[in-house]
C-alpha positions as CSV (number, residue, x, y, z in Angstrom):
1,X,77.8,81.0,107.1
2,X,80.6,82.2,104.9
3,X,80.2,84.9,102.3
4,X,80.8,84.1,98.6
5,X,83.7,85.9,97.0
6,X,83.9,86.3,93.2
7,X,87.4,86.5,91.9
8,X,88.2,88.4,88.6
9,X,92.0,88.4,88.6
10,X,95.0,86.9,90.5
11,X,98.7,87.9,90.4
12,X,101.3,85.9,92.3
13,X,104.7,87.4,93.2
14,X,107.5,84.8,93.4
15,X,109.7,87.4,95.0
16,X,107.6,88.1,98.1
17,X,105.5,85.0,97.8
18,X,102.2,86.8,98.0
19,X,99.0,86.7,96.0
20,X,96.9,89.6,95.0
21,X,93.2,89.0,94.1
22,X,90.4,91.3,92.8
23,X,86.7,90.9,92.8
24,X,83.2,92.3,92.8
25,X,83.6,93.8,96.3
26,X,85.7,96.7,95.0
27,X,88.8,95.7,96.8
28,X,92.2,94.2,96.2
29,X,93.2,91.6,98.8
30,X,96.8,90.6,99.6
31,X,97.0,86.9,100.6
32,X,99.9,85.1,102.2
33,X,99.5,81.5,101.0
34,X,102.2,80.3,103.4
35,X,100.2,81.3,106.5
36,X,99.2,78.2,108.5
37,X,97.3,80.0,111.3
38,X,94.9,82.9,111.3
39,X,93.7,84.8,108.3
40,X,95.3,84.3,104.9
41,X,94.3,87.9,104.0
42,X,97.1,90.2,105.1
43,X,95.9,93.5,103.7
44,X,92.8,94.9,101.9
45,X,93.1,97.8,99.5
46,X,89.8,99.6,99.2
47,X,90.1,102.9,97.2
48,X,88.2,101.8,94.1
49,X,84.5,102.6,93.8
50,X,83.7,100.0,91.2
51,X,84.4,96.3,90.7
52,X,88.2,95.6,90.5
53,X,88.7,93.8,87.2
54,X,92.4,93.2,87.2
55,X,95.6,93.3,89.3
56,X,99.3,92.9,88.4
57,X,102.5,93.0,90.5
58,X,105.2,95.2,89.1
59,X,107.9,93.4,87.1
60,X,110.9,94.6,89.1
61,X,109.5,96.5,92.0
62,X,108.5,93.8,94.6
63,X,106.3,96.1,96.7
64,X,104.4,97.8,93.9
65,X,101.3,96.7,91.9
66,X,98.5,98.2,89.8
67,X,94.8,97.5,89.8
68,X,92.1,98.4,87.3
69,X,88.4,98.9,88.0
70,X,85.0,99.6,86.6
71,X,85.4,103.1,88.1
72,X,87.4,104.1,85.0
73,X,90.7,104.1,86.9
74,X,94.0,102.3,87.1
75,X,95.7,102.7,90.5
76,X,99.3,102.2,91.6
77,X,99.8,100.8,95.1
78,X,102.6,100.0,97.5
79,X,101.7,96.8,99.5
80,X,103.2,98.4,102.6
81,X,100.5,101.1,102.7
82,X,97.0,99.9,102.0
83,X,95.2,103.1,103.0
84,X,95.7,105.1,99.8
85,X,97.1,104.4,96.3
86,X,100.4,106.1,95.2
87,X,98.8,107.3,91.9
88,X,95.5,107.3,90.1
89,X,96.0,106.8,86.4
90,X,93.2,108.4,84.5
91,X,92.2,108.6,80.8
92,X,89.6,105.9,80.3
93,X,86.0,107.0,79.7
94,X,84.5,103.6,80.6
95,X,85.3,100.5,82.7
96,X,88.9,99.5,82.7
97,X,88.9,95.7,82.2
98,X,92.6,94.8,82.4
99,X,96.0,96.2,83.4
100,X,99.6,95.0,83.0
101,X,102.9,96.0,84.6
102,X,105.2,93.2,83.3
103,X,107.5,95.8,81.7
104,X,109.8,98.0,83.8
105,X,109.0,101.1,81.7
106,X,105.3,101.0,81.1
107,X,101.9,100.2,82.6
108,X,99.2,99.3,80.1
109,X,95.5,99.1,80.5
110,X,92.5,98.3,78.3
111,X,88.9,99.2,78.7
112,X,85.3,99.0,77.6
113,X,85.9,102.4,75.9
114,X,87.8,100.5,73.2
115,X,91.0,102.3,74.3
116,X,94.4,101.0,75.4
117,X,96.4,103.4,77.5
118,X,100.1,103.2,78.1
119,X,101.5,105.0,81.1
120,X,105.2,105.6,81.8
121,X,106.0,103.7,85.0
122,X,107.9,106.2,87.2
123,X,107.3,106.6,90.9
124,X,109.6,109.5,91.3
125,X,107.5,111.9,89.2
126,X,103.9,112.2,88.1
127,X,103.0,109.4,85.7
128,X,102.7,110.5,82.1
129,X,100.3,109.0,79.6
130,X,101.0,108.0,76.1
131,X,97.9,107.5,73.9
132,X,97.8,104.2,72.1
């Protein structure tokens, strides 16, 4: 018997031809849709403590992505290291419902706290937050 998986968000990277998916199991899964044998899931990122609501590949950084969660956090990840996120982006006081990294300069998120947060997207220094 197979387990049911609820999907909340998908993000496909044309550059590395991989698919990220979030769901109610509090994880982000990295799929390789080109796989013809074995498991399509190549990595599972499991640092969130609430449902993962959204995921987005970085616009021009093919190994990086962000995820948002009901745990009030946005996390920046490197697909090459699934054990811990690079950064936890804080500032929301309720569930984070969506995130976006389609700009090279900023990561945006929106939550059930009626706030939109804009973070400067820099991996060489601590991320700085701009209130929106």
